LOKOLPA-851526 format. One record per residue (C-alpha): residue in one letter; chain; z, x, y. Coordinates in pm, 1 decimal. Each point is the difference from the previous one (the first is absolute). Layout:
{pt A A {Z X Y}}
...
% end
This chain:
{pt M A {17.8 -30.4 31.6}}
{pt H A {71.4 319.2 180.3}}
{pt A A {-129.5 284.8 -181.3}}
{pt H A {-192.8 156.7 373.2}}
{pt A A {288.7 -30.0 213.6}}
{pt P A {-28.4 349.2 204.7}}
{pt T A {278.3 211.9 -183.7}}
{pt S A {98.1 147.2 376.5}}
{pt L A {350.6 -63.0 153.2}}
{pt H A {18.0 69.4 363.8}}
{pt A A {158.4 -174.7 322.2}}
{pt A A {-270.3 -161.4 132.7}}
{pt R A {-46.7 -201.4 -408.3}}
{pt R A {423.2 -39.0 34.0}}
{pt V A {-30.2 -193.9 346.6}}
{pt R A {-271.0 -220.8 -136.5}}
{pt E A {160.7 -107.7 -318.7}}
{pt L A {371.2 -24.8 143.0}}
{pt S A {-241.4 -239.1 245.5}}
{pt G A {-145.0 -220.2 -239.3}}
{pt L A {320.5 -62.1 -140.4}}
{pt G A {145.1 -108.3 350.2}}
{pt D A {-321.2 -257.2 -20.2}}
{pt G A {168.8 -178.9 -348.1}}
{pt E A {-226.0 181.1 -241.4}}
{pt P A {115.2 -118.7 -317.6}}
{pt I A {132.6 218.4 -244.7}}
{pt D A {60.0 -15.2 -411.9}}
{pt V A {246.3 296.9 -13.4}}
{pt L A {257.7 172.1 259.3}}
{pt V A {111.3 329.8 -116.2}}
{pt V A {290.6 143.3 157.2}}
{pt G A {-40.3 398.3 -52.4}}
{pt G A {-182.6 286.2 52.5}}
{pt G A {76.9 218.3 -266.8}}
{pt I A {-136.5 45.2 -393.2}}
{pt T A {64.4 -327.4 -125.9}}
{pt G A {-48.4 -227.6 323.4}}
{pt V A {-330.9 152.1 15.4}}
{pt G A {-49.7 -22.7 -304.0}}
{pt A A {42.6 -353.9 -31.6}}
{pt A A {-245.4 -43.9 295.8}}
{pt L A {-315.8 175.1 -223.1}}
{pt D A {81.4 -222.4 -293.4}}
{pt A A {4.9 -308.0 222.4}}
{pt A A {-257.1 37.2 176.2}}
{pt S A {-218.6 131.2 -276.6}}
{pt R A {113.0 -357.5 -128.3}}
{pt G A {-208.3 -136.5 268.1}}
{pt L A {348.0 -110.1 209.5}}
{pt R A {-36.4 24.0 347.1}}
{pt T A {284.1 300.0 45.2}}
{pt V A {227.6 105.1 293.4}}
{pt L A {233.6 326.8 -84.3}}
{pt V A {273.1 58.3 310.5}}
{pt E A {170.9 278.9 58.6}}
{pt R A {292.5 71.1 220.5}}
{pt H A {-68.6 405.0 59.8}}
{pt D A {-277.5 164.0 -143.7}}
{pt L A {-197.4 12.9 -328.0}}
{pt A A {232.0 184.7 -285.9}}
{pt F A {248.5 23.6 258.7}}
{pt G A {317.3 -49.9 -269.5}}
{pt T A {70.8 141.7 -367.0}}
{pt S A {-419.8 -0.7 -52.9}}
{pt R A {-11.3 385.0 205.2}}
{pt W A {331.5 138.2 -177.5}}
{pt S A {-97.1 2.8 -386.8}}
{pt S A {-11.5 281.3 -194.9}}
{pt K A {-446.4 -72.8 14.4}}
{pt L A {18.0 -56.6 -349.2}}
{pt A A {-228.4 -234.8 -193.9}}
{pt H A {332.1 6.4 -299.4}}
{pt G A {-57.6 -94.8 -314.2}}
{pt G A {254.3 -113.0 -70.7}}
{pt L A {176.8 225.7 -249.2}}
{pt R A {366.4 -11.8 153.7}}
{pt Y A {-26.2 -371.8 -126.1}}
{pt L A {-51.2 66.0 -310.8}}
{pt A A {269.5 255.9 0.5}}
{pt S A {235.5 -298.9 104.5}}
{pt G A {-135.7 -236.0 -269.7}}
{pt N A {-221.1 -234.8 259.6}}
{pt V A {-310.6 50.6 -192.2}}
{pt G A {-142.7 -322.7 207.3}}
{pt I A {-12.0 150.4 308.8}}
{pt A A {-107.2 362.9 -97.0}}
{pt R A {-346.3 -153.7 -187.1}}
{pt E A {-35.6 -187.6 330.0}}
{pt S A {29.4 298.4 220.3}}
{pt A A {-215.2 193.4 -267.0}}
{pt V A {-258.7 -293.2 5.6}}
{pt E A {-0.8 9.4 370.2}}
{pt R A {-0.1 378.2 74.7}}
{pt G A {-277.6 -7.2 -200.9}}
{pt I A {-198.6 -255.1 214.7}}
{pt L A {77.1 186.1 278.1}}
{pt M A {-97.1 266.1 -147.9}}
{pt T A {-369.2 -76.7 -152.6}}
{pt R A {-73.8 -322.7 192.9}}
{pt T A {149.2 -39.6 304.2}}
{pt A A {108.1 266.2 187.0}}
{pt P A {-151.3 331.0 -160.6}}
{pt H A {-64.6 190.0 303.0}}
{pt L A {351.1 -99.7 93.3}}
{pt V A {132.2 153.3 -333.5}}
{pt R A {14.7 315.4 -234.4}}
{pt A A {144.6 124.6 -312.0}}
{pt L A {344.1 183.2 107.2}}
{pt P A {136.7 304.2 -261.8}}
{pt Q A {352.1 -58.4 -57.9}}
{pt L A {183.6 258.6 -126.4}}
{pt V A {346.2 71.0 -125.4}}
{pt P A {57.7 403.7 -50.9}}
{pt L A {174.3 65.1 -329.4}}
{pt L A {283.7 203.0 140.7}}
{pt P A {336.6 56.3 -121.0}}
{pt S A {159.0 -266.1 127.1}}
{pt V A {-251.0 -229.9 -213.3}}
{pt G A {202.1 21.6 -366.3}}
{pt R A {-155.0 -131.7 -259.5}}
{pt V A {28.5 -392.3 34.2}}
{pt E A {-79.6 -6.0 314.1}}
{pt K A {-295.7 156.2 -117.8}}
{pt A A {-34.4 -260.0 -265.5}}
{pt L A {79.5 -263.1 243.7}}
{pt V A {-256.5 126.9 273.5}}
{pt R A {-287.1 25.9 -255.1}}
{pt T A {54.8 -309.5 -229.0}}
{pt G A {-6.0 -181.3 417.5}}
{pt F A {-315.2 187.9 24.4}}
{pt L A {-160.8 -148.0 -316.0}}
{pt A A {103.6 -317.4 53.4}}
{pt G A {-185.4 6.9 350.8}}
{pt D A {-333.2 74.3 -157.9}}
{pt V A {66.1 -319.1 -211.6}}
{pt L A {41.7 -164.7 281.8}}
{pt R A {-321.8 104.6 193.2}}
{pt A A {-192.1 -49.1 -336.0}}
{pt T A {147.0 -355.1 19.4}}
{pt A A {-122.4 6.5 311.6}}
{pt R A {-340.6 69.1 -57.8}}
{pt T A {11.4 268.7 213.9}}
{pt S A {-232.2 334.5 -110.2}}
{pt T A {142.0 311.9 -38.4}}
{pt S A {-322.7 140.4 176.0}}
{pt V A {202.3 -206.1 295.6}}
{pt L A {314.1 121.7 -99.5}}
{pt P A {43.5 252.0 -271.2}}
{pt R A {249.3 25.4 -284.9}}
{pt S A {314.1 173.2 34.7}}
{pt R A {65.9 272.3 -120.3}}
{pt R A {193.8 341.2 -116.4}}
{pt I A {-126.8 310.9 202.4}}
{pt G A {159.2 368.7 30.9}}
{pt A A {170.3 164.7 300.2}}
{pt A A {-286.4 171.2 151.7}}
{pt E A {-162.4 -337.2 77.3}}
{pt V A {341.4 -143.1 168.4}}
{pt V A {-27.1 272.8 227.1}}
{pt D A {-350.2 -96.1 52.4}}
{pt L A {34.6 -319.0 81.0}}
{pt A A {323.1 63.1 216.0}}
{pt P A {44.8 353.8 70.8}}
{pt A A {363.1 -17.6 162.4}}
{pt V A {163.0 -75.8 -352.6}}
{pt R A {330.3 210.7 -136.9}}
{pt R A {-198.3 244.9 -237.9}}
{pt D A {330.9 63.2 -181.1}}
{pt G A {31.4 -118.1 -326.3}}
{pt L A {-306.0 -211.7 69.9}}
{pt R A {-97.9 -135.0 -350.9}}
{pt G A {-329.8 -169.9 141.7}}
{pt G A {9.4 -392.0 80.9}}
{pt L A {-107.8 -348.5 -60.1}}
{pt L A {-297.8 -152.6 187.0}}
{pt A A {-79.2 -340.4 42.7}}
{pt F A {-218.8 -199.6 255.4}}
{pt D A {55.8 -294.5 210.9}}
{pt G A {-187.5 -115.0 308.7}}
{pt Q A {5.5 82.8 349.0}}
{pt L A {-90.2 -139.3 315.7}}
{pt I A {-128.2 261.6 304.5}}
{pt D A {250.2 -240.5 251.8}}
{pt D A {156.7 -368.7 -93.4}}
{pt A A {-75.9 -109.1 364.7}}
{pt R A {-333.8 53.5 -80.0}}
{pt L A {-23.9 -209.1 -285.4}}
{pt V A {104.4 -303.8 247.0}}
{pt V A {-200.6 55.7 288.8}}
{pt A A {-339.0 16.5 -261.6}}
{pt L A {203.7 -370.7 -157.9}}
{pt A A {22.6 -141.6 350.2}}
{pt R A {-415.5 134.9 67.2}}
{pt T A {-84.7 -134.1 -273.8}}
{pt A A {139.5 -335.3 11.7}}
{pt A A {-112.6 -66.2 385.4}}
{pt G A {-329.4 84.1 -159.0}}
{pt H A {42.8 -319.6 -248.5}}
{pt G A {96.0 -210.0 395.6}}
{pt A A {419.2 90.8 -22.9}}
{pt R A {99.3 41.1 309.6}}
{pt I A {270.6 278.1 1.6}}
{pt L A {177.1 -22.1 304.1}}
{pt T A {255.4 325.6 138.4}}
{pt R A {217.1 -43.9 258.9}}
{pt V A {90.5 -368.5 -59.3}}
{pt G A {360.9 -126.4 -146.3}}
{pt A A {64.5 -300.8 -195.9}}
{pt Y A {307.6 -214.0 97.8}}
{pt D A {181.4 -299.1 -107.8}}
{pt V A {-254.1 13.6 -318.9}}
{pt T A {2.9 -299.9 -289.1}}
{pt G A {-241.9 -131.0 -284.2}}
{pt D A {-294.3 -53.1 212.4}}
{pt S A {82.3 95.4 398.3}}
{pt A A {127.4 290.0 178.7}}
{pt R A {-23.9 79.1 369.7}}
{pt L A {-171.0 324.0 76.7}}
{pt R A {44.4 252.0 264.7}}
{pt D A {-203.2 263.1 163.8}}
{pt E A {238.8 263.5 36.9}}
{pt L A {-252.0 171.3 230.6}}
{pt T A {-35.9 -330.8 236.9}}
{pt G A {312.6 -177.6 -68.3}}
{pt E A {-216.3 -261.8 -73.2}}
{pt E A {132.0 -260.8 -291.2}}
{pt M A {-161.7 -292.6 -143.6}}
{pt T A {97.7 -219.7 -332.4}}
{pt V A {-258.9 -30.1 -297.2}}
{pt R A {-32.3 -202.0 -273.2}}
{pt A A {-54.8 137.7 -329.8}}
{pt G A {-117.4 -171.4 -338.9}}
{pt A A {223.2 322.0 -181.8}}
{pt V A {253.9 241.7 153.5}}
{pt V A {36.0 292.7 -170.9}}
{pt N A {279.0 279.3 97.9}}
{pt A A {-111.9 344.9 -93.2}}
{pt S A {264.6 173.2 227.5}}
{pt G A {140.9 201.7 -235.2}}
{pt V A {375.6 145.2 81.1}}
{pt W A {1.4 -290.4 274.9}}
{pt A A {-49.3 -272.9 -250.0}}
{pt G A {309.6 -159.0 115.9}}
{pt Q A {-147.3 -17.3 332.6}}
{pt V A {-257.5 -220.8 -23.6}}
{pt D A {194.5 -170.0 -266.8}}
{pt P A {388.8 30.5 -39.4}}
{pt S A {19.9 -182.6 -347.9}}
{pt I A {-54.3 348.4 -130.4}}
{pt T A {255.9 252.1 3.4}}
{pt L A {-121.6 344.8 -124.2}}
{pt K A {120.4 301.0 -86.8}}
{pt P A {-170.0 341.5 140.9}}
{pt S A {4.0 314.7 -98.2}}
{pt R A {-106.6 375.3 199.2}}
{pt G A {-243.5 176.2 -137.6}}
{pt T A {-7.2 368.7 179.9}}
{pt H A {-258.5 256.9 37.3}}
{pt L A {-0.6 330.9 119.0}}
{pt V A {-312.1 170.9 175.6}}
{pt L A {-67.3 355.9 -68.7}}
{pt D A {-276.4 271.1 98.1}}
{pt A A {-237.8 9.3 -359.2}}
{pt E A {8.0 377.3 54.6}}
{pt R A {327.3 42.3 12.9}}
{pt L A {-24.2 -128.5 -387.6}}
{pt G A {-323.3 210.1 -57.2}}
{pt N A {-247.6 -323.5 69.9}}
{pt P A {85.9 -144.9 -359.4}}
{pt R A {-272.9 -215.7 -186.7}}
{pt A A {233.6 -209.7 -212.8}}
{pt A A {359.0 -233.4 79.1}}
{pt L A {229.5 236.8 -96.4}}
{pt T A {220.8 -231.6 -213.3}}
{pt V A {346.1 94.2 -9.6}}
{pt P A {278.1 -182.8 -186.7}}
{pt I A {331.4 -119.7 173.8}}
{pt P A {315.2 116.6 -215.4}}
{pt G A {145.1 -259.0 -165.7}}
{pt E A {-273.1 -258.0 36.9}}
{pt T A {-224.3 -84.6 -289.2}}
{pt N A {-293.8 -94.1 163.2}}
{pt R A {34.0 90.7 369.2}}
{pt F A {-190.4 278.7 142.4}}
{pt V A {-26.5 112.0 385.1}}
{pt F A {-400.3 110.1 46.6}}
{pt A A {-128.1 244.2 234.1}}
{pt L A {-374.3 -182.5 35.4}}
{pt P A {-313.6 212.8 151.0}}
{pt A A {-133.5 -209.8 288.9}}
{pt Q A {-190.6 -42.4 299.3}}
{pt L A {-40.5 260.4 353.6}}
{pt G A {213.4 271.8 -155.4}}
{pt R A {337.4 -138.4 -181.1}}
{pt V A {177.9 -75.4 -247.8}}
{pt Y A {192.2 -313.2 -52.2}}
{pt L A {346.6 1.0 -159.9}}
{pt G A {130.9 -295.4 -114.1}}
{pt L A {151.0 -210.0 -168.8}}
{pt T A {383.0 -124.3 117.8}}
{pt D A {122.4 -369.9 -103.8}}
{pt E A {237.1 -88.8 213.9}}
{pt A A {210.1 -333.4 78.5}}
{pt A A {-54.9 -145.2 344.3}}
{pt P A {194.9 -260.4 146.3}}
{pt G A {2.4 -156.6 356.4}}
{pt E A {-240.9 18.4 283.3}}
{pt I A {-380.3 27.2 -105.7}}
{pt P A {-92.3 274.9 235.0}}
{pt D A {-377.0 5.7 103.7}}
{pt V A {9.1 408.5 -116.4}}
{pt P A {247.8 110.1 -257.2}}
{pt V A {89.4 312.4 14.8}}
{pt A A {144.7 281.1 -259.1}}
{pt T A {363.1 60.9 -32.2}}
{pt E A {103.7 379.3 -71.0}}
{pt A A {160.6 -79.1 -350.7}}
{pt E A {-374.5 -65.8 -54.6}}
{pt I A {-140.1 247.4 100.0}}
{pt D A {217.5 255.8 -167.2}}
{pt F A {-72.2 -216.8 -328.5}}
{pt L A {-327.7 68.3 39.2}}
{pt L A {26.8 381.5 53.1}}
{pt T A {262.1 80.0 -245.7}}
{pt T A {-165.5 -208.0 -279.9}}
{pt V A {-335.1 188.3 110.9}}
{pt N A {104.0 341.6 5.6}}
{pt T A {139.7 -1.8 -404.6}}
{pt A A {-398.2 40.7 -43.0}}
{pt L A {-92.5 273.2 288.9}}
{pt G A {-17.8 339.2 -16.9}}
{pt A A {83.6 -37.8 415.7}}
{pt E A {256.6 -171.8 86.7}}
{pt L A {-119.6 -254.8 264.1}}
{pt T A {290.1 -87.5 328.6}}
{pt R A {-20.5 -254.3 299.8}}
{pt A A {-214.4 270.5 161.1}}
{pt D A {-242.0 -89.0 -223.3}}
{pt V A {-2.2 -380.9 90.2}}
{pt L A {-271.6 -55.5 278.1}}
{pt A A {70.4 -414.1 -29.6}}
{pt T A {171.9 -278.6 -196.3}}
{pt Y A {-124.6 -329.6 -40.6}}
{pt A A {202.2 -293.1 -185.5}}
{pt G A {-113.2 -368.1 -89.4}}
{pt L A {175.8 -302.9 -147.4}}
{pt R A {-78.9 -160.0 -309.5}}
{pt P A {-10.9 -413.9 8.9}}
{pt L A {199.2 -33.4 -316.0}}
{pt L A {107.8 -357.4 -88.4}}
{pt D A {392.6 -29.7 -41.1}}
{pt T A {84.6 -59.9 -374.3}}
{pt G A {387.1 75.2 81.6}}
{pt D A {182.1 312.2 -91.3}}
{pt G A {-150.0 293.8 -94.1}}
{pt D A {-126.4 343.6 143.0}}
{pt T A {-336.5 -69.4 221.2}}
{pt A A {-149.9 299.6 -285.8}}
{pt D A {94.2 -339.0 -270.2}}
{pt L A {-167.8 -260.3 143.0}}
{pt S A {-344.3 -120.0 -103.7}}
{pt R A {-335.9 110.4 197.9}}
{pt N A {-122.5 -315.4 -147.3}}
{pt H A {-143.5 -231.1 279.5}}
{pt A A {105.0 -442.3 70.4}}
{pt V A {-150.0 -214.1 228.9}}
{pt L A {223.8 -242.4 118.5}}
{pt T A {-92.0 -354.9 166.9}}
{pt S A {313.9 -102.6 229.1}}
{pt D A {102.8 -316.0 128.7}}
{pt T A {-250.8 -7.2 276.4}}
{pt G A {-303.1 66.1 -198.8}}
{pt V A {-21.8 402.3 111.8}}
{pt I A {-128.4 178.4 -284.3}}
{pt S A {143.6 384.1 -66.1}}
{pt V A {-99.3 301.3 -199.8}}
{pt V A {298.1 231.0 -2.0}}
{pt G A {16.2 327.1 -230.4}}
{pt G A {-242.6 158.8 -185.4}}
{pt K A {-121.7 320.7 30.6}}
{pt L A {-303.1 106.4 248.8}}
{pt T A {-181.8 157.5 -348.3}}
{pt T A {-54.1 -428.0 -64.8}}
{pt Y A {-28.9 -154.2 345.1}}
{pt R A {-341.3 -172.1 -185.8}}
{pt K A {219.9 -205.3 -247.6}}
{pt M A {240.1 -98.7 269.9}}
{pt A A {-273.6 -66.4 254.1}}
{pt Q A {-172.2 -246.0 -263.3}}
{pt D A {333.8 -225.7 -137.6}}
{pt A A {83.2 -43.6 344.8}}
{pt V A {-311.8 -138.9 89.0}}
{pt D A {-34.3 -198.6 -320.0}}
{pt T A {371.4 -169.6 111.7}}
{pt A A {-215.8 -26.5 326.4}}
{pt V A {-241.3 -207.6 -118.2}}
{pt R A {202.3 -235.8 -201.6}}
{pt A A {256.5 -10.2 211.2}}
{pt G A {-276.5 -134.5 305.9}}
{pt R A {-272.1 -143.4 -235.3}}
{pt L A {-271.2 253.4 144.1}}
{pt A A {-292.0 -33.5 -107.0}}
{pt A A {-84.4 361.9 -135.4}}
{pt G A {-177.9 236.2 -227.7}}
{pt P A {144.3 231.9 -251.9}}
{pt C A {174.2 272.2 29.9}}
{pt V A {-285.5 344.9 36.6}}
{pt T A {232.7 263.6 107.6}}
{pt T A {-42.6 193.7 -341.1}}
{pt N A {-372.6 106.6 77.2}}
{pt L A {-27.7 -2.7 372.1}}
{pt P A {-16.2 333.8 130.4}}
{pt L A {148.2 85.5 374.6}}
{pt V A {-190.5 167.5 296.7}}
{pt G A {-131.8 320.8 -112.0}}
{pt T A {-33.0 -14.2 -384.5}}
{pt G A {-321.6 107.5 -135.6}}
{pt F A {-212.4 328.3 129.7}}
{pt G A {-66.0 37.8 367.4}}
{pt V A {-357.9 147.2 151.2}}
{pt G A {50.2 296.9 166.5}}
{pt T A {384.2 71.5 -81.3}}
{pt A A {-77.8 311.4 -237.6}}
{pt R A {10.0 262.1 354.4}}
{pt L A {341.3 -145.4 161.9}}
{pt P A {313.8 128.4 -54.4}}
{pt E A {172.6 -93.9 -322.5}}
{pt S A {320.3 -125.3 180.8}}
{pt L A {-229.5 -213.7 141.8}}
{pt R A {-115.4 -176.0 -272.2}}
{pt A A {271.1 32.8 -199.6}}
{pt R A {141.1 -235.9 237.0}}
{pt Y A {-306.2 -251.6 53.7}}
{pt G A {-224.3 35.9 -314.6}}
{pt A A {-319.6 -196.2 77.9}}
{pt E A {55.5 -50.1 363.7}}
{pt S A {52.0 395.3 103.7}}
{pt A A {-355.6 -15.6 144.1}}
{pt T A {75.8 -303.2 265.4}}
{pt V A {348.5 187.8 54.1}}
{pt A A {-152.6 300.7 154.5}}
{pt A A {-304.8 -166.4 146.6}}
{pt A A {304.4 -167.1 229.6}}
{pt G A {179.9 325.2 133.5}}
{pt E A {-19.6 386.3 16.3}}
{pt L A {51.2 205.1 -343.6}}
{pt T A {260.8 189.9 157.4}}
{pt P A {288.2 12.5 -72.7}}
{pt V A {325.0 -148.5 201.7}}
{pt A A {175.2 296.9 56.8}}
{pt D A {27.9 321.6 -219.9}}
{pt G A {112.7 -14.0 -267.6}}
{pt I A {-43.8 -354.6 -55.6}}
{pt D A {-268.9 -116.0 -253.8}}
{pt V A {-86.6 -299.9 190.5}}
{pt T A {-318.3 -73.7 203.6}}
{pt R A {-21.6 -165.8 312.0}}
{pt A A {-220.1 -241.8 -189.7}}
{pt E A {252.6 -104.3 -189.9}}
{pt L A {198.0 -77.5 303.8}}
{pt A A {-309.1 -213.0 152.5}}
{pt F A {-65.2 -157.4 -300.0}}
{pt A A {320.8 -137.9 -32.3}}
{pt V A {-2.6 -119.1 354.5}}
{pt S A {-375.7 -222.9 -81.1}}
{pt H A {37.7 -11.6 -321.0}}
{pt E A {392.6 -27.2 -175.7}}
{pt G A {180.5 -270.6 268.3}}
{pt A A {202.6 322.7 147.5}}
{pt L A {134.0 -132.0 343.1}}
{pt D A {198.3 353.8 129.9}}
{pt V A {125.4 299.4 -75.8}}
{pt G A {244.5 -73.1 -290.2}}
{pt D A {-250.9 -220.2 -175.5}}
{pt L A {-228.6 334.9 24.8}}
{pt L A {251.9 258.1 -95.5}}
{pt D A {251.4 -123.3 -205.0}}
{pt R A {-168.6 -269.8 -197.8}}
{pt R A {-441.9 36.1 -6.1}}
{pt T A {60.9 414.9 -45.6}}
{pt R A {346.0 208.4 -40.0}}
{pt I A {31.1 199.7 238.4}}
{pt G A {368.9 -139.1 109.1}}
{pt L A {134.1 62.6 -284.7}}
{pt V A {85.6 366.0 166.5}}
{pt A A {84.6 -50.8 354.6}}
{pt E A {-75.8 302.9 81.7}}
{pt D A {-409.6 -49.0 -122.2}}
{pt R A {63.6 -325.3 143.7}}
{pt E A {50.9 95.1 364.3}}
{pt R A {-359.7 253.3 -49.7}}
{pt A A {-209.5 -302.4 -59.3}}
{pt L A {149.8 -193.8 203.8}}
{pt A A {-259.8 13.4 267.9}}
{pt A A {-269.8 11.9 -236.0}}
{pt A A {121.6 -377.0 -70.2}}
{pt Q A {75.9 -84.8 360.3}}
{pt E A {-392.8 110.5 56.3}}
{pt A A {-132.6 -234.1 -280.5}}
{pt L A {197.5 -323.6 114.3}}
{pt A A {-142.7 68.0 341.9}}
% end
């Protein structure tokens, strides 16, 4: 129905589509929240032929969706804890991302457990068993070994080649498995939003939703203060850790996951995720994940985060110490606080099911309908966003008695998927972030770096303004790119960002 609508998001389109809503254009599905689940729901609804509007009070991927480990995770940890259902669902959804919907944004990531003296026979057997179970999950999900190779044992020399900073004393090889890694979580959110826009969805950032019911909401343009009340066939609350602010009947128990940002050179520019067992835990690890912009992300914690929900969560001193102490058990030269370039933390929107540590709470998602008719989707994982969105829209179609086609998102490629013409000579970093759209991005501006030593080009900032809905400096440096993770880099790129907006 809307398959040929343009995918470009920009300030003029936002103004035009907000004006149309003010004139009373009909809405089948109103989605509240512009994170991974919200944009996934908008794409699912729009691609079924439903008149869809998404509103987000801040920016796309403003909340938890930009603070993840950037993994399309196959669910191995859930298998270890006995949750076969979510483990298999994660593996299936990972396969869909890697082979059909976003293969340009996800690659196979080697995960390496070095066999050091601290890893005894029992621990080694547990890890090997887990990796073999992961192979079974991959095969069950019908993901080819050409996409995700089988796990295997490797020798000490290959361990050092993949992770040069590893401790050499007593190293007796390693265990290697593969998972999916996103070039960036916020890039996936933007690609979903633009694909939804291409199917006719109205994607409106800086628009808050208030007094939300099952068929209406008061919308406020956060840039101008103008308000309007809209009606919809169904309303989907996909606002993550803020879900309780939209629907007060929902009680969440957020948990904080913290990462440290390190210079990849400090760890010898690793090509695998160094995977370090947490002492005293049977199925939890700390990961040193190679990332774009010459960084390594070291994570992950799982700490209860009660109280008011902050816009930007902050790592605690104890979490920083825990991550450094754990990874240092596997390194030849210890990392110190001086090696930490930055930190970031995100809040998981876990459903409160009673007592128990947040690490033990289910990662299953739930679709809940309140007494007012608001449909809320909570819990879940970034990897399973598509299934969460499908379940939420299925519920909306039933509740609103909407005339809709079947879900088609298992085979719906996102913008950038495929082979772009004229991309071979472009920077590898640009091709990794934009796929088949790389040549279009390159045509948007100069291919000069925004600052020395940062492999983001001025063309990427220009494209973010003209095609990706970036409205201010924070959108450009903190979400469309990840320059802003390191304060010094952000300062050096500020002038280029201001220039792109001008």
